[in-house]
C-alpha atoms as one frame of an Amber mdcrd trajectory, in Angstrom:
protein
 -14.927  27.609 -29.802 -11.417  26.809 -30.983  -9.914  29.309 -28.486 -11.907
  27.725 -25.677 -10.675  24.264 -26.610  -7.066  25.510 -26.796  -7.326  26.996
 -23.302  -8.820  23.767 -21.979  -6.015  21.748 -23.577  -3.406  24.115 -22.127
  -4.911  23.762 -18.649  -4.964  19.964 -18.965  -1.319  19.968 -20.050  -0.215
  22.206 -17.170  -2.250  20.166 -14.687  -0.761  16.863 -15.856   2.803  18.217
 -15.881   2.918  20.229 -12.678   0.237  18.766 -10.378   2.810  16.605  -8.586
   4.980  19.668  -7.875   1.960  21.474  -6.418   1.291  18.466  -4.166   4.897
  18.630  -2.915   4.656  22.372  -2.160   1.332  21.980  -0.313   2.700  19.042
   1.678   5.831  21.034   2.533   3.739  23.919   3.884   1.469  21.601   5.892
   4.448  19.768   7.421   6.037  23.104   8.355   2.890  24.117  10.208   2.485
  20.780  11.989   5.928  20.727  13.591   8.455  23.520  14.099  11.396  21.110
  13.793  10.463  20.150  10.236  12.052  23.235   8.652  15.427  22.929  10.344
  18.474  22.348   8.156  19.405  19.182  10.034  15.949  17.693   9.556  15.720
  18.516   5.836  19.222  17.148   5.300  18.302  14.025   7.218  15.216  13.506
   5.027  17.322  13.851   1.866  19.930  11.432   3.197  17.269   8.904   4.215
  15.591   8.850   0.792  18.833   8.835  -1.228  19.211   5.049  -1.572  15.558
   4.311  -2.414  15.486   7.266  -4.821  18.486   5.899  -6.739  16.649   2.561
  -6.921  13.547   4.456  -8.089  15.442   6.058 -10.980  16.338   2.601 -12.268
  12.748   1.504 -11.673  11.502   4.519 -13.640  13.515   3.547 -16.720  12.161
   0.004 -16.517   8.518   0.913 -15.904   8.526   3.425 -18.761   9.585   0.593
 -21.086   6.892  -1.737 -19.747   9.156  -3.658 -17.355   9.790  -3.561 -13.592
  12.196  -4.854 -10.952  11.040  -6.506  -7.731  14.525  -7.828  -6.979  16.470
  -4.598  -6.452  16.389  -4.735  -2.637  17.678  -8.324  -2.531  20.277  -7.675
  -5.220  21.329  -4.615  -3.202  21.864  -6.816  -0.130  23.819  -9.426  -2.122
  25.992  -6.924  -4.024  26.552  -4.727  -0.968  27.565  -7.608   1.275  30.046
  -8.894  -1.322  31.359  -5.352  -1.692  31.993  -5.077   2.060  33.773  -8.434
   2.072  35.934  -7.369  -0.883  36.880  -4.162   0.932  37.803  -6.040   4.108
  39.977  -8.406   2.049  42.132  -5.749   0.308  41.171  -2.265   1.557  40.426
  -0.846  -1.918  37.256   1.265  -2.047  37.380   1.396  -5.840  37.431  -2.399
  -6.064  34.599  -2.625  -3.541  32.457  -0.311  -5.692  33.301  -2.242  -8.874
  32.429  -5.556  -7.198  29.049  -4.217  -6.098  28.202  -2.811  -9.519  29.424
  -5.973 -11.315  27.264  -8.242  -9.142  24.179  -6.047  -9.546  24.687  -5.757
 -13.319  25.093  -9.545 -13.589  21.817 -10.138 -11.723  20.058  -7.621 -13.958
  21.576  -9.216 -17.061  19.916 -12.475 -16.006  16.621 -10.599 -15.569  17.031
  -9.153 -19.058  17.873 -12.546 -20.556  14.755 -14.152 -19.113  12.429 -11.327
 -20.161  13.797 -10.812 -23.686  15.014 -14.228 -24.860  12.521 -16.444 -23.042
   9.700 -13.864 -22.976   9.003 -14.497 -19.300   6.961 -11.789 -17.497   9.199
  -9.270 -15.706   7.069  -9.644 -12.578   7.815 -13.383 -12.310  11.462 -13.112
 -13.357  12.378 -10.395 -10.869  10.337 -12.059  -8.120  12.459 -15.177  -8.646
  15.648 -13.083  -8.626  14.479 -11.434  -5.417  14.400 -14.807  -3.677  17.658
 -16.075  -5.224  19.692 -12.936  -4.512  18.524 -12.781  -0.896  19.306 -16.456
  -0.455  22.758 -15.974  -2.002  23.510 -13.107   0.382  22.488 -15.174   3.406
  24.364 -18.247   2.175  27.501 -16.179   1.586  27.591 -14.975   5.189  25.837
 -17.920   6.887  23.166 -15.409   7.842  25.622 -13.287   9.855  26.230  -9.560
   9.470  29.707  -8.368   8.452  31.099  -5.830  10.933  34.301  -3.801  11.432
  34.296  -2.366   7.913  36.631   0.567   8.645  36.722   3.434   6.148  34.134
   1.773   3.928  31.689   4.147   5.659  33.177   7.204   3.943  30.629   7.317
   1.090  27.516   6.717   3.151  28.460   8.856   6.151  30.802  11.424   4.630
  30.008  14.833   3.184  31.339  17.429   0.760  31.259  20.772   2.562  27.817
  20.619   4.259  26.158  18.261   1.770  26.138  14.543   2.681  27.700  12.311
   0.022  24.555  10.150  -0.518  22.646  13.283  -1.529  25.308  14.123  -4.114
  24.994  10.622  -5.583  21.210  11.001  -5.663  21.564  14.276  -7.580  24.083
  12.667  -9.957  21.750   9.780 -10.817  18.854  12.210 -11.199  20.851  14.102
 -13.832  21.873  10.849 -15.546  18.261   9.616 -15.668  17.013  12.972 -16.902
  19.642  13.037 -19.640  18.811   9.485 -20.755  15.073  10.162 -20.941  15.193
  13.660 -22.430  18.255  13.764 -24.650  19.019  10.307 -26.015  17.614   8.034
 -28.680  17.694   5.245 -26.118  15.357   7.239 -23.864  12.928   7.887 -26.715
  12.985   4.179 -27.476  12.023   3.392 -23.865   8.932   5.592 -24.188   8.053
   4.072 -27.558   8.332   0.492 -26.291   6.301   1.233 -23.182   3.648   3.042
 -25.199   3.231   0.349 -27.840   5.826  -2.398 -28.123   4.476  -3.816 -31.389
   4.550  -0.399 -33.045   8.054   0.267 -31.689   9.264  -3.041 -33.116   7.638
  -2.294 -36.474   9.341   1.115 -36.590  12.777  -0.507 -36.393  13.574  -0.145
 -32.694  15.687  -3.030 -31.381  13.248  -3.785 -28.564  15.258  -6.549 -26.879
  18.475  -4.510 -26.916  16.738  -1.487 -25.416  15.116  -3.591 -22.679  18.463
  -5.210 -21.910  20.073  -1.773 -21.741  17.402  -0.607 -19.285  18.114  -3.552
 -16.997  21.890  -3.029 -17.179  21.585   0.661 -16.296  19.293  -0.356 -13.446
  22.046  -2.746 -12.325  24.591   0.072 -12.135  22.218   2.118  -9.996  21.413
  -0.821  -7.704  25.134  -1.559  -7.315  25.953   2.002  -6.301  22.926   2.164
  -4.005  24.231  -1.009  -2.339  27.565   0.630  -1.507  25.835   3.713  -0.082
  23.440   1.598   1.991  26.109  -0.651   3.538  28.381   2.322   4.072  25.645
   4.230   5.849  24.628   1.393   8.206  28.301   0.604   8.927  27.971  -3.140
   8.203  27.375  -5.717   5.517  23.756  -6.732   6.059  22.680  -9.762   3.997
  19.158  -9.277   5.319  19.180  -5.499   4.873  17.062  -3.193   2.686  13.902
  -5.222   3.244  10.968  -3.551   1.482  13.106  -1.133  -0.516  11.674  -2.521
  -3.769   8.214  -1.355  -2.660   9.580   2.068  -1.692  11.229   2.422  -5.115
   8.069   1.398  -6.976   5.940   3.727  -4.860   8.324   6.616  -5.450   8.204
   6.156  -9.212   4.418   5.765  -9.375   3.665   8.705  -7.073   6.062  10.722
  -9.240   3.830  10.144 -12.268   5.440   7.125 -13.901   2.588   5.146 -15.412
   2.493   1.519 -14.298   1.283   0.605 -17.781   4.400   2.078 -19.420   5.224
   4.906 -21.800   4.991   7.778 -19.291   7.381   9.065 -16.622  10.091  11.612
 -15.857  13.181  11.852 -13.674  11.841  15.083 -12.154   8.561  13.420 -11.232
  10.413  10.549  -9.561  12.540  12.788  -7.350   9.431  14.789  -6.393   7.707
  11.509  -5.523  10.705  10.608  -3.357  10.440  13.846  -1.383   6.677  13.440
  -0.979   7.278  10.056   0.641  10.222  11.437   2.636   8.178  14.362   3.969
   5.269  12.074   4.888   7.509   9.609   6.722   9.294  12.401   8.529   6.228
  14.329   9.661   4.549  11.116  10.859   7.626  10.404  12.978   7.831  13.977
  14.267   4.168  13.920  15.260   4.488  10.431  16.817   2.025   8.662  14.526
   1.754   4.970  15.453   4.154   2.864  13.347   1.400   0.394  12.399  -0.823
   3.263  11.299   2.068   4.572   9.198   2.100   1.292   7.257  -1.640   1.605
   6.608  -1.194   5.177   5.373   1.663   4.147   3.044  -0.415   1.295   1.637
  -3.325   3.671   1.063  -1.032   6.092  -0.775   0.145   3.306  -3.101  -3.462
   2.281  -3.822  -4.509   5.880  -4.548  -1.498   6.410  -6.821  -2.358   3.316
  -8.885  -6.053   4.273  -9.050  -5.124   7.754 -10.241  -2.750   6.273 -12.832
  -5.569   4.103 -14.233  -7.976   7.065 -14.198  -5.479   9.310 -15.994  -4.761
   6.658 -18.639  -8.472   6.110 -19.318  -8.958   9.854 -19.588  -6.103  10.154
 -22.100  -7.591   7.283 -24.123 -11.038   8.927 -24.192  -9.446  12.211 -25.255
  -7.573  10.554 -28.118 -10.722   8.790 -29.271 -12.595  12.116 -29.125  -9.938
  13.820 -31.245 -10.140  11.005 -33.813 -13.933  11.331 -33.982 -13.653  15.131
 -34.400 -11.232  14.681 -37.301 -13.496  12.124 -38.938 -16.487  14.448 -38.628
 -14.479  17.376 -40.012 -13.466  15.248 -42.994
């Protein structure tokens, strides 16, 4: 009986850990069969380049969601920080300064988010929704609603490459490694999981909850700032109205990748797999000429299914824990 239960537990563990990878492999095979152009190097590289910005945003989102927070403002902050970055570059020609300006602006906006959620205990949903509106308005006010063109060599990061690998993909890989290191190998990462799992218990155990939450927002700010530079560089302009809907893409990527919307669960590996699942779906729908309106319906359905599955999985884990407690009580 014990051996049977151990095997069942092992299967459940493997299924929960690797199911998302199996989904990616199956989707990859299906896409390859649907269109012969899918497997070409140019197409796969294009997919990776296209998802790079939203995936970097999703890594920041993953850290926040794990700790019980979220960010609905990252797309607007990206537009604000990126536009200021382009203007700074045009003013003095320094790419380093342009990057620092973008990161500083994004970190400042996220510091305000952190202040409101930790000091004033405002819900992260409301706080970041307000920041979304303010940051977008600031970007439009800064440029009088006009795009900033003729940005010269600012495009080097978004359109350049190292050997045959586009630069945005390298940045995506870098932030994947950073996120993985934070979550797997640092006390800060363990604190994020603890807070998201049970904030009261984390506080009682001595974790500085407010400091950890603030740290999560600041790291998110760095990622949003760098994503802003890559986005503006890639589109060859400062777009104050750019990156519309990227906050939804980032949230979807994290949730499809297994990050629980209720906090306490998520991995960097799952997030990048979620990003490629979305990238493959978008690409194959374009290659097979699926109607653009239908594509939106399909994406919305995917989000709904991901949330439903997250709720189902959480309820199942709760029932399992309760069953284990009852078994121990009966054994005693």
